[in-house]
C-alpha positions in Angstrom: 12.3 -7.0 -12.2 12.3 -3.2 -12.7 10.6 -4.0 -15.7 7.8 -5.8 -13.9 4.3 -4.2 -13.5 1.2 -5.0 -12.1 -1.1 -4.0 -15.0 -4.9 -3.4 -14.0 -7.8 -5.4 -16.2 -8.7 -3.0 -18.7 -5.4 -1.1 -19.5 -5.3 1.1 -16.6 -5.4 4.9 -17.2 -6.0 6.1 -20.6 -2.6 6.7 -22.9 -3.8 9.7 -24.5 -4.1 11.6 -21.0 -0.1 11.7 -19.5 -1.4 13.5 -16.4 -3.3 10.3 -15.5 0.2 8.2 -15.3 3.2 8.7 -12.7 6.5 9.0 -13.3 7.2 5.2 -14.4 4.0 4.9 -16.7 1.8 3.3 -13.9 -2.0 5.2 -13.7 -2.4 7.1 -11.0 -5.3 5.0 -9.8 -3.4 1.9 -10.2 -0.3 3.4 -8.2 -2.0 4.8 -5.6 -3.9 0.9 -4.8 -0.2 -0.1 -5.2 0.8 2.3 -2.5 -2.3 1.5 -0.4 -1.4 -2.5 -0.6 2.3 -1.4 0.2 1.4 0.7 3.5 -0.6 -2.7 4.2 2.2 -5.0 3.6 -0.3 -7.3 1.8 0.8 -6.8 -1.7 1.2 -10.4 -2.3 -2.2 -11.5 -1.0 -3.7 -9.4 -4.0 -1.1 -10.1 -6.8 0.7 -13.4 -7.5 4.4 -12.5 -7.4 5.0 -15.9 -9.3 2.9 -14.8 -12.1 5.2 -12.4 -13.1 8.3 -14.1 -12.4 9.4 -12.5 -8.7 9.5 -13.6 -5.5 7.4 -12.0 -2.7 10.7 -9.6 -1.7 10.7 -8.4 -5.2 7.1 -7.8 -5.5 7.2 -5.7 -2.2 10.1 -3.9 -3.5 8.7 -2.9 -6.7 5.5 -1.8 -4.9 7.8 0.5 -2.6 9.4 1.5 -5.9 5.8 2.8 -6.9 4.7 4.1 -3.5 7.7 6.3 -3.6 6.4 8.1 -6.5 2.9 8.1 -5.5 2.0 11.5 -3.5 -0.9 9.6 -2.0 1.5 7.1 -0.3 2.6 9.1 2.1 -0.8 10.1 3.4 -1.8 6.6 3.4 0.9 5.6 5.7 0.4 8.2 8.0 -3.0 7.4 8.2 -2.2 3.6 9.0 0.4 4.7 11.9 -2.5 7.0 13.3 -5.2 4.3 13.4 -2.7 1.9 14.9 -1.8 4.3 17.5 -5.3 5.2 18.5 -6.1 1.1 18.7 -3.1 0.6 20.9 -3.7 3.9 23.0 -7.8 2.4 23.4 -6.4 -1.1 24.2 -4.2 0.3 26.7 -6.9 2.5 28.3 -9.3 -0.4 28.4 -6.9 -2.6 30.0 -5.9 0.0 32.7 -9.7 0.8 33.3 -10.7 -3.2 33.7 -7.2 -3.8 35.9 -8.4 -0.6 38.1 -11.9 -1.8 38.6 -11.2 -4.8 39.8 -8.5 -4.0 42.3 
């Protein structure tokens, strides 16, 4: 499981540019995409875990490992939480306004 990686088509970041890779060897752009998929909880919608001999749970765990090492993952997670909070607030306000108007 720990050695399983989702490799992008075209080979990912250039091998000669060490700054283009994260600590585990995943390209920065790939790691950022994995962090986004992990934050959205849709890793298995993009990557077939069976293709790599993983269960959905194992794929999610691997994505979490990559996301932890990616600086963008915290910002992505925070942005998604903020968006969800805004949607809940807007829905609640609309419900209150509708109920107040019908009373």
